C-alpha positions as CSV (number, residue, x, y, z in Angstrom):
1,M,108.8,141.3,84.2
2,R,105.3,140.6,83.0
3,K,106.6,139.3,79.7
4,L,109.2,137.2,81.5
5,S,106.5,135.7,83.7
6,I,104.4,134.8,80.7
7,L,107.4,133.1,79.0
8,L,108.1,131.2,82.2
9,V,104.6,129.9,82.3
10,L,104.7,128.9,78.7
11,A,108.0,127.1,79.3
12,L,106.5,125.1,82.2
13,I,103.5,124.1,80.0
14,C,105.9,122.9,77.3
15,A,107.8,120.9,79.8
16,A,104.6,119.3,81.1
17,L,103.6,118.3,77.6
18,S,107.1,116.7,77.2
19,G,108.0,117.4,73.7
20,C,107.1,121.1,72.9
21,G,109.7,122.6,70.6
22,Q,111.4,119.2,70.1
23,G,108.9,117.5,67.7
24,G,107.9,115.0,70.4
25,T,104.5,113.8,71.5
26,S,103.4,113.3,75.1
27,S,102.4,109.8,76.2
28,A,99.0,111.4,77.0
29,T,98.4,112.0,73.3
30,A,100.1,108.8,72.0
31,T,98.0,106.1,70.3
32,V,98.8,102.6,71.5
33,R,98.1,99.8,68.9
34,F,97.5,96.3,70.3
35,L,97.5,93.3,68.1
36,N,95.3,90.7,69.9
37,F,96.0,87.0,69.5
38,K,92.6,85.5,70.6
39,P,89.5,86.3,68.5
40,E,87.2,84.9,71.2
41,I,88.1,87.7,73.6
42,A,88.4,90.6,71.1
43,S,85.2,92.3,72.3
44,V,86.5,92.3,75.9
45,Y,89.7,94.0,74.9
46,E,87.8,96.6,72.9
47,E,85.7,97.3,76.0
48,I,89.0,97.6,78.1
49,A,90.4,100.0,75.5
50,R,87.3,102.2,75.8
51,A,87.4,102.2,79.6
52,Y,91.1,103.1,79.6
53,E,90.6,106.0,77.3
54,E,87.8,107.3,79.5
55,E,90.1,107.1,82.6
56,T,93.3,108.4,81.1
57,G,92.6,110.1,77.7
58,V,95.0,107.7,76.0
59,K,93.6,105.9,72.9
60,V,94.2,102.1,72.6
61,V,93.4,100.6,69.2
62,V,92.7,96.9,69.4
63,E,93.2,94.9,66.2
64,T,92.6,91.1,66.3
65,A,94.2,88.5,64.0
66,A,91.8,85.9,62.6
67,A,92.2,82.4,64.1
68,N,95.5,80.7,63.1
69,T,96.8,83.8,61.3
70,Y,98.6,85.7,64.0
71,E,102.1,85.3,62.8
72,S,101.3,86.3,59.2
73,T,99.1,89.2,60.4
74,L,101.9,90.4,62.7
75,T,104.4,90.2,59.8
76,A,102.1,92.2,57.5
77,K,101.3,94.8,60.2
78,M,105.0,95.4,61.2
79,A,105.7,96.5,57.6
80,T,103.2,99.4,57.8
81,S,103.0,102.8,59.4
82,E,100.4,101.4,61.8
83,A,102.6,98.7,63.3
84,P,101.4,97.3,66.7
85,T,102.9,98.9,69.8
86,I,102.0,95.8,71.8
87,F,102.2,92.4,70.2
88,Q,102.6,88.8,71.3
89,V,105.2,86.0,70.9
90,N,104.8,82.4,72.0
91,G,108.1,81.8,73.8
92,P,111.9,81.8,73.2
93,L,111.5,80.6,69.6
94,G,108.9,83.3,68.9
95,Y,111.2,85.9,70.5
96,A,114.1,84.7,68.3
97,N,111.9,85.6,65.2
98,W,111.0,89.1,66.6
99,K,113.9,90.1,68.8
100,D,114.7,93.1,66.5
101,F,111.4,94.6,67.5
102,C,111.2,93.7,71.3
103,K,111.9,96.4,73.8
104,D,113.9,95.5,76.9
105,L,111.4,95.7,79.7
106,S,113.9,95.2,82.6
107,Q,113.2,98.6,84.1
108,S,109.5,98.6,83.4
109,Q,106.8,98.9,86.1
110,I,105.0,95.8,84.7
111,T,108.1,93.7,85.3
112,D,108.3,94.8,88.9
113,I,104.9,93.2,89.7
114,I,105.6,89.7,88.3
115,T,105.3,87.2,91.1
116,D,108.3,85.1,89.9
117,D,111.1,86.2,87.6
118,N,111.3,82.7,86.2
119,L,108.1,83.4,84.3
120,L,109.6,86.2,82.3
121,L,110.8,85.8,78.7
122,K,114.4,86.9,79.1
123,T,117.9,86.4,77.8
124,Q,121.2,87.5,79.2
125,E,120.6,90.9,77.6
126,G,117.3,91.7,79.3
127,V,113.6,91.0,79.7
128,F,111.7,91.0,76.4
129,G,108.3,89.4,77.1
130,I,105.7,89.6,79.9
131,P,103.5,86.6,80.5
132,Y,99.9,87.8,80.9
133,V,98.0,84.6,81.5
134,V,99.4,81.4,83.0
135,E,98.4,77.8,83.6
136,G,100.0,75.3,85.9
137,Y,100.4,71.5,86.1
138,G,101.7,69.1,88.7
139,I,100.3,66.1,90.6
140,I,96.7,66.5,91.3
141,Y,95.6,64.6,94.4
142,N,92.4,63.7,96.3
143,D,93.0,65.1,99.8
144,E,90.3,63.0,101.3
145,I,92.1,59.8,100.3
146,M,95.4,61.2,101.4
147,R,94.1,62.1,104.8
148,K,92.6,58.6,105.1
149,F,96.1,57.1,104.4
150,F,97.9,59.3,106.9
151,A,95.3,58.4,109.5
152,L,96.0,54.6,109.2
153,P,97.1,53.2,112.5
154,D,99.6,50.8,111.0
155,K,101.2,53.2,108.6
156,K,105.0,52.7,108.4
157,T,106.2,56.0,106.8
158,D,107.1,58.9,109.0
159,V,105.5,61.3,106.6
160,A,102.4,62.6,108.4
161,S,100.7,64.8,105.8
162,V,100.9,65.9,102.1
163,E,102.6,69.1,103.3
164,E,105.6,66.9,104.3
165,I,105.9,65.4,100.8
166,T,108.7,67.8,99.7
167,S,110.9,65.5,97.6
168,F,110.9,62.5,95.2
169,D,112.1,60.2,97.9
170,K,109.2,61.1,100.2
171,L,106.7,60.9,97.4
172,K,108.0,57.5,96.4
173,E,107.8,56.3,100.1
174,V,104.2,57.4,100.5
175,V,103.0,56.1,97.1
176,E,104.5,52.7,97.5
177,E,103.0,52.2,100.9
178,M,99.6,53.5,99.6
179,S,99.9,50.8,96.9
180,Q,100.3,48.2,99.5
181,K,97.1,49.4,101.3
182,K,94.9,49.9,98.2
183,K,92.0,47.9,99.7
184,E,92.0,49.8,102.9
185,L,92.0,53.0,101.0
186,G,89.3,51.9,98.6
187,I,91.4,52.6,95.4
188,E,92.6,50.5,92.5
189,G,95.9,52.3,92.2
190,V,97.6,55.3,93.6
191,F,98.0,57.0,90.1
192,A,95.5,57.2,87.3
193,S,96.4,55.5,84.0
194,T,99.5,56.8,82.3
195,S,97.8,57.4,79.0
196,L,100.2,56.4,76.2
197,K,97.8,56.1,73.2
198,P,99.4,58.1,70.3
199,G,98.1,61.6,70.5
200,E,97.2,61.2,74.1
201,D,100.8,61.0,75.5
202,W,101.4,64.8,75.8
203,R,101.5,64.6,79.6
204,W,104.7,62.6,79.3
205,Q,106.4,63.5,76.1
206,T,105.9,67.3,76.7
207,H,104.9,68.1,80.3
208,L,106.9,65.6,82.2
209,M,109.8,65.9,79.8
210,N,109.8,69.7,80.6
211,L,111.5,69.0,83.9
212,P,114.7,67.3,82.9
213,V,115.0,69.7,79.9
214,H,114.6,72.7,82.3
215,Y,117.1,71.5,84.8
216,E,119.7,70.6,82.2
217,F,119.5,73.9,80.5
218,K,119.5,75.7,83.8
219,K,122.6,73.8,85.0
220,N,124.5,74.7,81.8
221,D,123.2,78.3,81.6
222,I,121.8,77.8,78.2
223,D,120.2,80.8,76.5
224,L,116.8,79.4,75.3
225,S,116.5,81.9,72.5
226,T,119.7,80.6,70.8
227,D,120.9,77.5,68.9
228,E,122.6,76.3,72.1
229,T,119.3,74.5,72.8
230,S,120.1,72.0,70.0
231,N,122.8,70.4,72.2
232,F,120.5,68.4,74.5
233,K,122.1,65.4,76.3
234,F,119.2,64.2,78.5
235,E,121.6,64.4,81.5
236,F,118.7,63.9,84.0
237,N,117.2,60.9,82.2
238,R,117.4,58.8,85.4
239,N,115.3,61.3,87.2
240,Y,112.7,61.2,84.5
241,K,112.8,57.4,84.6
242,N,112.3,57.3,88.3
243,I,109.1,59.4,88.3
244,F,107.8,57.7,85.2
245,D,108.3,54.2,86.7
246,L,106.5,55.4,89.9
247,Y,103.5,56.3,87.7
248,L,103.7,53.0,85.8
249,N,104.2,50.7,88.8
250,N,101.5,52.2,91.0
251,S,98.7,52.7,88.5
252,V,95.1,51.7,88.1
253,T,96.0,50.0,84.8
254,D,98.7,47.4,84.0
255,K,101.5,49.1,82.1
256,K,101.2,46.7,79.2
257,M,97.7,48.0,78.5
258,L,98.5,51.7,78.5
259,G,98.7,52.0,74.7
260,A,94.9,52.1,74.7
261,K,94.4,54.7,77.4
262,I,93.6,58.4,76.9
263,T,93.7,61.4,79.2
264,G,89.9,61.4,79.6
265,D,90.2,57.8,81.1
266,S,92.7,59.1,83.6
267,M,90.6,62.0,84.7
268,A,87.5,59.8,85.0
269,E,89.5,57.4,87.2
270,F,90.4,60.3,89.5
271,A,86.9,61.7,89.5
272,L,85.4,58.4,90.5
273,G,87.8,57.8,93.4
274,R,89.5,54.9,91.7
275,C,92.9,56.5,92.4
276,A,94.4,59.2,94.6
277,M,96.6,61.1,92.1
278,V,96.9,62.1,88.5
279,Q,99.5,64.3,86.7
280,N,97.7,67.1,84.9
281,G,97.1,70.9,84.9
282,N,94.5,73.3,86.2
283,W,92.5,72.9,83.0
284,G,91.7,69.3,84.1
285,Y,89.2,70.4,86.7
286,S,86.5,70.8,84.0
287,Q,87.0,67.2,83.1
288,I,86.8,66.1,86.7
289,K,83.6,67.9,87.6
290,E,81.8,66.8,84.3
291,V,82.3,63.0,85.0
292,G,79.0,61.3,85.8
293,G,79.0,59.9,89.3
294,N,81.9,62.1,90.4
295,K,83.0,61.3,93.9
296,V,85.7,63.8,94.6
297,R,84.6,67.0,96.4
298,E,85.8,70.3,95.1
299,E,87.5,71.2,98.4
300,D,89.6,67.9,98.2
301,V,91.0,68.6,94.7
302,K,94.6,69.8,95.4
303,M,98.0,69.9,93.6
304,M,101.6,69.3,94.5
305,P,104.8,69.6,92.4
306,V,106.1,66.8,90.2
307,Y,109.2,66.0,92.3
308,I,112.0,64.2,90.3
309,G,114.9,64.5,92.8
310,I,116.5,67.8,91.5
311,E,116.2,70.9,93.7
312,D,113.2,69.3,95.3
313,E,113.4,71.6,98.4
314,T,112.6,74.7,96.3
315,E,110.5,73.2,93.5
316,G,107.1,74.5,92.8
317,L,104.5,73.7,90.1
318,C,105.3,73.9,86.4
319,I,103.6,77.2,85.7
320,G,104.0,79.0,82.4
321,T,102.5,80.2,79.2
322,E,103.0,80.4,75.5
323,N,101.5,83.9,75.6
324,Y,104.0,86.8,76.1
325,L,103.3,90.5,75.5
326,C,106.1,92.5,73.9
327,I,106.5,96.2,73.2
328,N,107.7,97.4,69.8
329,K,111.0,99.2,70.4
330,R,110.7,100.8,66.9
331,A,107.8,102.9,68.1
332,D,108.7,106.4,69.3
333,E,109.6,106.6,73.0
334,N,106.4,108.3,74.1
335,T,104.3,105.6,72.5
336,Q,106.4,102.9,74.1
337,K,105.9,104.6,77.5
338,A,102.1,104.8,76.8
339,A,102.1,101.1,76.0
340,E,103.9,100.3,79.3
341,D,101.4,102.5,81.2
342,F,98.5,100.7,79.6
343,L,99.7,97.2,80.5
344,Y,100.5,98.3,84.1
345,W,97.0,99.8,84.4
346,L,95.4,96.6,83.1
347,F,97.1,94.4,85.6
348,S,97.2,96.7,88.7
349,S,94.3,99.1,88.7
350,E,90.9,98.0,90.1
351,T,89.2,98.7,86.8
352,G,91.8,96.7,84.8
353,K,91.9,93.8,87.3
354,R,88.1,93.5,87.2
355,Y,88.2,93.1,83.4
356,V,91.0,90.6,83.7
357,N,89.1,88.5,86.2
358,E,85.5,88.8,85.0
359,G,86.0,89.4,81.3
360,L,89.2,87.7,80.2
361,G,89.1,85.0,82.9
362,F,92.9,84.8,83.3
363,I,95.1,83.3,86.0
364,T,97.7,86.1,86.1
365,P,101.3,86.1,87.3
366,F,101.1,89.5,89.0
367,N,101.4,90.2,92.7
368,T,98.7,92.9,92.4
369,F,96.0,90.2,92.4
370,A,94.9,88.8,95.7
371,V,94.9,85.0,96.1
372,D,91.1,85.0,95.8
373,E,91.1,87.0,92.6
374,V,91.2,84.0,90.3
375,P,88.8,82.0,88.2
376,D,86.4,80.1,90.5
377,D,87.8,76.5,90.5
378,P,90.0,74.7,93.0
379,L,93.0,74.0,90.7
380,A,93.2,77.6,89.6
381,R,93.4,78.5,93.3
382,E,96.1,75.9,93.7
383,V,98.2,77.4,90.9
384,V,97.9,80.9,92.5
385,R,98.7,79.5,95.9
386,W,101.9,77.9,94.7
387,M,102.8,80.8,92.5
388,N,102.8,83.1,95.6
389,R,104.4,80.7,97.9
390,E,107.6,81.9,99.6
391,G,110.8,80.0,99.0
392,V,109.5,78.1,96.0
393,D,110.7,78.4,92.4
394,T,108.2,78.0,89.7
395,I,109.3,75.6,86.9
396,P,108.8,77.5,83.6
397,W,107.4,75.9,80.5
398,D,110.6,75.3,78.7
399,F,108.9,72.8,76.4
400,T,108.1,75.8,74.2
401,I,111.6,75.3,72.8
402,F,111.2,71.5,72.0
403,P,112.5,71.1,68.5
404,S,109.3,69.7,66.8
405,Q,106.2,67.7,67.1
406,V,108.0,64.8,65.4
407,F,110.4,64.8,68.4
408,K,107.6,64.6,70.8
409,N,105.7,61.9,68.9
410,N,108.9,59.8,68.7
411,L,109.4,60.1,72.5
412,G,105.9,59.1,73.2
413,S,106.2,56.0,71.0
414,N,109.5,55.1,72.8
415,L,107.9,55.6,76.2
416,L,105.0,53.2,75.2
417,Q,107.5,50.6,74.1
418,Y,109.4,51.0,77.3
419,A,106.3,50.6,79.4
420,Q,105.3,47.5,77.4
421,G,108.8,46.0,78.0
422,T,109.8,46.0,74.3
423,K,112.5,48.7,74.5
424,N,115.1,49.2,77.3
425,W,115.7,52.6,78.9
426,D,119.2,53.2,77.5
427,T,117.8,52.9,74.0
428,V,115.0,55.3,74.8
429,V,117.7,57.8,76.0
430,D,119.9,57.4,73.0
431,E,117.0,57.8,70.5
432,T,115.7,60.8,72.4
433,V,119.1,62.6,72.2
434,R,119.4,61.7,68.5
435,D,115.9,62.9,67.6
436,W,116.4,66.1,69.5
437,K,119.5,66.9,67.6
438,S,118.2,65.9,64.2
439,E,114.9,67.8,64.6
440,S,116.8,70.9,65.9
441,N,118.9,71.0,62.8
442,K,116.1,70.9,60.3
């Protein structure tokens, strides 16, 4: 009986260590290797790894690729016995390159705490990438000017507040009446200049173009990690034209002069109160606050979605990333589990979240973070507010699958010619579809 009891105790110890007698290793003794993408925050990740080992006993080895060498470093590391357990891809095209190494995270705890499933890097087969830092863009507006407009006694629109602007039609109605009342509002135009100088047109050839691309591929159930994306027809080109025309026709600057305008001009116009709205992202707040003579107060800097007349009632901000964490499915199961546990700890524990907020400075897409646990600026708070808003679907950054920079440059050039009146819209559409196909097939 005494021998039997001893054997039973030993069996229980073996079970607890999960792997005794089977050649396995417990997750508590696994070593997680993390290949970091950003050299500027390498020291923070190293500090995080030390804190995690102190709390759990699990060792995390942080290795960092030099600037602009991540892909080549990842390729080299994957061929060694010290391949990373956690690595990064930059979107559907990056996943296509590394899909043979990406574990399906559909059943992972980390997937369960994502605020919006649209943010995940997924295919019809599963979830293969977790976004760990997000940014968002939309229409930034000066709430003080908007309140002034809605308080006008002779206002014709029935829209009574920004909160009631929930569609393209309502946005257009408000913007066009505001244009008629520019003098009363003390502005030169409703929108800041639509910067179309080559190299400064990314807000239109990438960010605005993201919306019709997203909705077309969503409608046709296109798998973004496949060659199906080469078949783009610009089905929602009229929706794009409508919002682009709204910007052009209600702007601070005459549309024939936009070829000389840069994004910095647009942000300065907004900061100085010369306009009420500007399309840009949360990164734009640093530009706003640095403008000399800035007239817009921090509490009045808000953001709304870019409504284009498709699924407006549920549309949120365009929130996304080019930064997805993946787990190497070729690592042993215990090491994979240890990697999942580390990521869950980083984005859910009090210690991990403190490092994310104070050290890494990320806006994160996880519901474990309170609304006030964000970088301290008004547009970051707006991104989090919209990301956590009930009944609203975030628009993902599908521009990560755009075929090339050449495509985007050509579109920007066509948009400038359209704005200047030297190219008609149908030609812009035809050339955009042609360029997409030709660049996709290179």
